[in-house]
TIPA-71046 format. One record per residue (C-alpha): residue in one letter; x, y, z. Coordinates in steps of 0.05 Angstrom, whole numbers, padded with zeros to 5 digits, always signed. Layout:
N
AXYZ ...
***
This chain:
399
M-00268-00236+00581 T-00317-00277+00539 T-00391-00265+00525 A-00407-00328+00565 T-00384-00293+00628 V-00415-00225+00612 E-00482-00202+00638 L-00517-00135+00629 S-00548-00101+00689 K-00617-00071+00687 D-00586-00002+00681 E-00542-00025+00623 I-00602-00056+00587 K-00638+00010+00592 R-00575+00049+00571 Y-00563+00006+00509 S-00636-00006+00490 R-00629+00026+00421 H-00573-00024+00407 L-00610-00084+00434 I-00668-00076+00386 L-00621-00075+00325 P-00622-00144+00293 E-00548-00135+00278 V-00531-00123+00351 T-00583-00153+00400 L-00566-00172+00471 E-00512-00220+00447 G-00477-00164+00408 Q-00479-00117+00467 K-00446-00170+00509 K-00391-00174+00455 L-00381-00100+00462 K-00376-00105+00538 A-00326-00162+00532 A-00282-00125+00483 S-00221-00082+00494 V-00197-00026+00448 L-00133+00013+00451 V-00137+00085+00427 I-00068+00114+00412 G-00073+00189+00420 T-00129+00229+00453 G-00125+00287+00404 G-00169+00305+00344 L-00184+00232+00324 G-00177+00199+00392 A-00228+00246+00423 P-00289+00226+00381 V-00266+00154+00377 S-00262+00146+00453 L-00326+00184+00465 Y-00367+00139+00420 L-00334+00074+00441 A-00349+00092+00513 A-00420+00111+00498 A-00429+00046+00458 G-00409+00004+00518 V-00341-00023+00497 G-00320-00056+00563 R-00248-00033+00567 I-00215+00026+00532 G-00141+00040+00535 L-00115+00110+00522 V-00043+00129+00505 D-00019+00201+00509 F+00036+00243+00541 D+00011+00314+00532 V-00029+00366+00571 V-00090+00402+00546 D-00074+00467+00509 H-00121+00523+00487 S-00105+00505+00414 N-00134+00435+00425 L-00204+00460+00442 Q-00224+00476+00370 R-00228+00402+00353 Q-00211+00357+00413 V-00281+00351+00440 L-00260+00308+00499 F-00235+00371+00534 G-00263+00437+00559 T-00233+00504+00578 D-00226+00483+00651 D-00181+00425+00628 V-00126+00471+00599 G-00060+00453+00633 V-00087+00386+00658 S-00060+00319+00635 K-00099+00296+00574 L-00106+00226+00603 D-00134+00252+00669 A-00183+00297+00634 A-00203+00243+00584 R-00214+00191+00639 A-00260+00238+00678 R-00300+00255+00615 L-00308+00183+00592 E-00326+00157+00661 G-00379+00212+00664 I-00407+00188+00598 N-00409+00115+00618 P-00390+00090+00688 H-00397+00018+00664 V-00334+00024+00620 K-00264+00012+00648 I-00213+00065+00626 D-00139+00046+00625 T-00088+00101+00616 H-00017+00094+00590 E+00022+00158+00603 G+00082+00172+00559 H+00107+00166+00488 F+00085+00104+00449 G+00147+00073+00418 A+00190+00012+00408 S+00205+00006+00483 N+00132-00003+00504 A+00088-00015+00443 M+00088-00091+00443 Q+00070-00095+00517 I+00014-00044+00511 V-00017-00070+00446 A-00015-00143+00469 D-00068-00130+00522 Y-00123-00106+00473 D-00166-00136+00419 I-00166-00077+00371 V-00121-00016+00362 V-00145+00051+00337 D-00090+00095+00309 G-00106+00168+00326 T-00034+00192+00319 D-00007+00250+00279 N+00065+00232+00265 F+00101+00180+00222 P+00145+00146+00275 T+00084+00128+00317 R+00044+00106+00256 Y+00099+00058+00234 C+00109+00033+00305 T+00034+00022+00313 N+00030-00015+00247 D+00089-00061+00261 A+00066-00079+00332 C-00004-00095+00305 V+00024-00138+00248 I+00070-00177+00294 L+00016-00188+00347 K-00040-00199+00295 K-00084-00142+00320 P-00132-00103+00275 N-00109-00031+00266 V-00163+00020+00251 Y-00125+00077+00217 G-00145+00149+00205 S-00110+00213+00186 I-00131+00286+00177 F-00103+00349+00145 R-00136+00416+00131 F-00204+00397+00100 E-00189+00324+00082 G-00185+00259+00120 Q-00179+00185+00105 A-00192+00120+00141 T-00182+00045+00131 V-00173-00019+00171 F-00109-00059+00170 D-00124-00130+00191 P-00063-00176+00196 R-00103-00235+00223 Q-00100-00296+00179 G-00155-00309+00129 D-00177-00376+00100 D-00115-00376+00056 G-00069-00370+00116 K-00048-00300+00096 P-00066-00232+00126 Q-00137-00210+00111 G-00113-00144+00081 P-00054-00097+00072 C-00018-00060+00126 Y+00006+00012+00131 R+00074-00007+00101 C+00039-00034+00039 L+00014+00036+00026 Y+00076+00074+00049 P+00138+00029+00048 E+00182+00088+00066 P+00166+00151+00106 P+00170+00218+00070 P+00231+00262+00083 P+00226+00300+00150 G+00187+00364+00142 M+00160+00345+00073 V+00089+00333+00099 P+00065+00390+00144 S+00032+00372+00209 C-00037+00398+00228 A+00000+00449+00272 E+00035+00474+00209 G-00020+00467+00158 G-00083+00473+00200 V-00145+00429+00205 L-00219+00443+00203 G-00243+00430+00274 I-00302+00387+00251 L-00260+00342+00206 P-00231+00296+00259 G-00302+00286+00285 V-00323+00257+00218 V-00261+00213+00209 G-00260+00193+00282 C-00332+00170+00278 I-00314+00127+00218 Q-00258+00096+00259 A-00304+00083+00318 T-00356+00052+00271 E-00304+00005+00242 A-00280-00016+00311 I-00351-00033+00333 K-00364-00072+00268 L-00301-00112+00281 I-00324-00128+00351 L-00394-00147+00329 G-00371-00184+00267 V-00423-00150+00224 G-00423-00110+00159 N-00369-00098+00108 T-00308-00067+00141 L-00256-00023+00109 V-00205-00079+00104 G-00176-00072+00033 R-00211-00006+00023 L-00192+00066+00039 V-00243+00122+00042 R-00221+00193+00031 Y-00267+00249+00055 S-00265+00321+00031 A-00304+00370+00074 L-00296+00426+00024 D-00327+00386-00033 M-00370+00341+00012 T-00346+00280-00025 L-00328+00210-00001 K-00284+00170-00049 E-00264+00098-00042 Y-00198+00067-00063 K-00181-00007-00067 L-00120-00030-00027 R-00081-00093-00039 R-00030-00128+00005 D+00040-00125-00022 P+00070-00196-00022 A+00139-00163-00016 C+00118-00118+00043 P+00172-00121+00097 A+00120-00126+00152 C+00061-00167+00127 G+00090-00196+00063 D+00103-00269+00047 N+00174-00264+00074 P+00172-00209+00126 T+00237-00177+00150 V+00205-00132+00203 T+00198-00183+00259 E+00212-00136+00317 L+00205-00063+00330 V+00260-00014+00310 D+00281+00057+00326 Y+00225+00094+00290 E+00253+00163+00301 Q+00316+00141+00264 F+00275+00103+00212 C+00237+00167+00196 G+00300+00209+00196 I+00280+00252+00255 R+00336+00281+00297 G+00333+00291+00372 E+00330+00358+00405 E+00385+00406+00385 S+00427+00446+00434 D+00425+00522+00432 T+00489+00528+00392 I+00482+00586+00344 I+00493+00545+00281 R+00496+00470+00273 D+00518+00437+00210 D+00526+00362+00218 G+00505+00345+00147 A+00433+00366+00160 V+00401+00434+00153 P+00440+00483+00197 E+00398+00514+00253 M+00400+00568+00304 S+00358+00580+00367 V+00308+00636+00377 Q+00353+00663+00433 D+00409+00671+00383 L+00361+00703+00334 K+00342+00753+00388 A+00415+00768+00400 M+00425+00783+00326 I+00364+00829+00326 D+00389+00865+00388 R+00457+00875+00356 G+00426+00904+00294 D+00453+00849+00249 F+00394+00856+00201 S+00404+00930+00189 G+00476+00925+00165 G+00464+00889+00099 S+00503+00826+00113 H+00444+00787+00142 E+00371+00782+00122 L+00313+00751+00160 I+00261+00715+00119 D+00192+00690+00139 V+00166+00634+00093 R+00096+00629+00123 E+00033+00648+00085 V+00004+00718+00085 H-00055+00699+00130 E-00006+00671+00182 H+00037+00733+00179 Q-00024+00774+00197 I-00032+00736+00262 C+00038+00750+00288 N+00105+00769+00257 L+00174+00796+00268 P+00182+00867+00240 E+00253+00852+00218 A+00231+00794+00173 K+00214+00798+00099 L+00154+00755+00080 I+00169+00706+00024 P+00119+00647+00027 L+00152+00580+00016 G+00118+00567-00050 T+00147+00631-00079 V+00219+00621-00056 P+00242+00593-00123 S+00217+00654-00160 H+00257+00699-00113 M+00323+00663-00123 S+00349+00713-00173 G+00342+00768-00122 F+00382+00734-00068 D+00454+00756-00054 S+00506+00701-00046 S+00548+00747-00001 K+00492+00751+00051 T+00472+00703+00106 Y+00397+00688+00105 I+00362+00670+00170 V+00296+00635+00154 H+00236+00621+00199 C+00165+00595+00193 K+00115+00573+00245 M+00152+00514+00276 G+00213+00502+00233 G+00189+00451+00181 R+00176+00495+00121 S+00236+00540+00135 A+00280+00478+00136 Q+00256+00462+00066 A+00270+00533+00044 V+00340+00531+00074 E+00356+00466+00041 F+00333+00493-00027 M+00372+00557-00018 R+00436+00521+00004 Q+00432+00476-00057 A+00432+00540-00098 G+00497+00561-00064 L+00467+00610-00014 N+00486+00614+00059 A+00421+00600+00096 V+00404+00580+00167 N+00339+00554+00196 V+00308+00581+00260 A+00292+00520+00303 G+00221+00521+00329 G+00201+00581+00287 I+00158+00638+00311 T+00123+00590+00358 A+00188+00581+00397 W+00198+00656+00395 A+00130+00668+00427 R+00143+00615+00479 E+00214+00631+00497 V+00228+00703+00478 D+00164+00745+00473 Q+00107+00714+00513 S+00061+00772+00494 M+00060+00748+00422 P-00002+00708+00403 T+00007+00636+00381 Y-00036+00596+00334 
***
């Protein structure tokens, strides 16, 4: 759709009147917004404010990608959803909310995981992509699809009290090269699995994604209008605790495998494998295929029921923080926060088997790997205490 074929109704002119009187927008700019299409990958913390403000601004077509249902733990920050939406498909709830905000906007939904099998087809149908994801495989997949298809990628990420945002624009500039760097220029390789905690592991201030998501929405609108100075080549980092906003210059890497002068990433790959993430494990008591050995929460329960942790040959360790332990805990476990594990090494017994858990299995996997490198027999509890509360003791609170 082009602005030449776009008209605004009387209702739309009234709705967007505060835009129309801006010299940087005017009637012509609002027509650009109506003619534009934006794909928002993820309807969570970042995708919620992004999609709300894009819809309110009058972006003509908004695509949403997600596969999840609304959970109580989402409501602290995912402002698209309300209590009545718990258990409902996020896409269904998001569509209803956005259409209620602006019935003039078309909402497309793409249910399922976003990956190598469908990314190119989905991205190709939109002008701009907004990355609201929270995991490395999807971020790399989003980046590569945008670079290959020459689509601007408005990136954001959040963790605890800090967030950051930038714009990756692979479209050619006057010199025939991409206008700025891509995600792989910043992070050529993903971190080891479990090294960077997710928001589910580390927490996030509920207001933070609203701030970062609004920055992303602003950048998308500026790209559509062709006004202002976008974040291409710049990254802003926001700290809610310090109330500071710092800017960092970004440069394209000529040797980047995606957007460099001689790119080697010319098609999408298996991003789960690229990021070193294994598929779902079976419920075998202990797996050791070269990775961190794991056991299921069902097997942990069987050990507790047998009294394995009272005989001296096994010890259960919880590597979460003290404030997490206060929310819920297993009485049989000894609390040793992950950061203090090295200082406890001298007290461990090489003749024992140590069963280690955390909230979801990421931090405990790190602890197990460290302990095994020191010659100890240690096993990770897959899914952590969250899996225990879901599969063994439903009366236990989750967080």
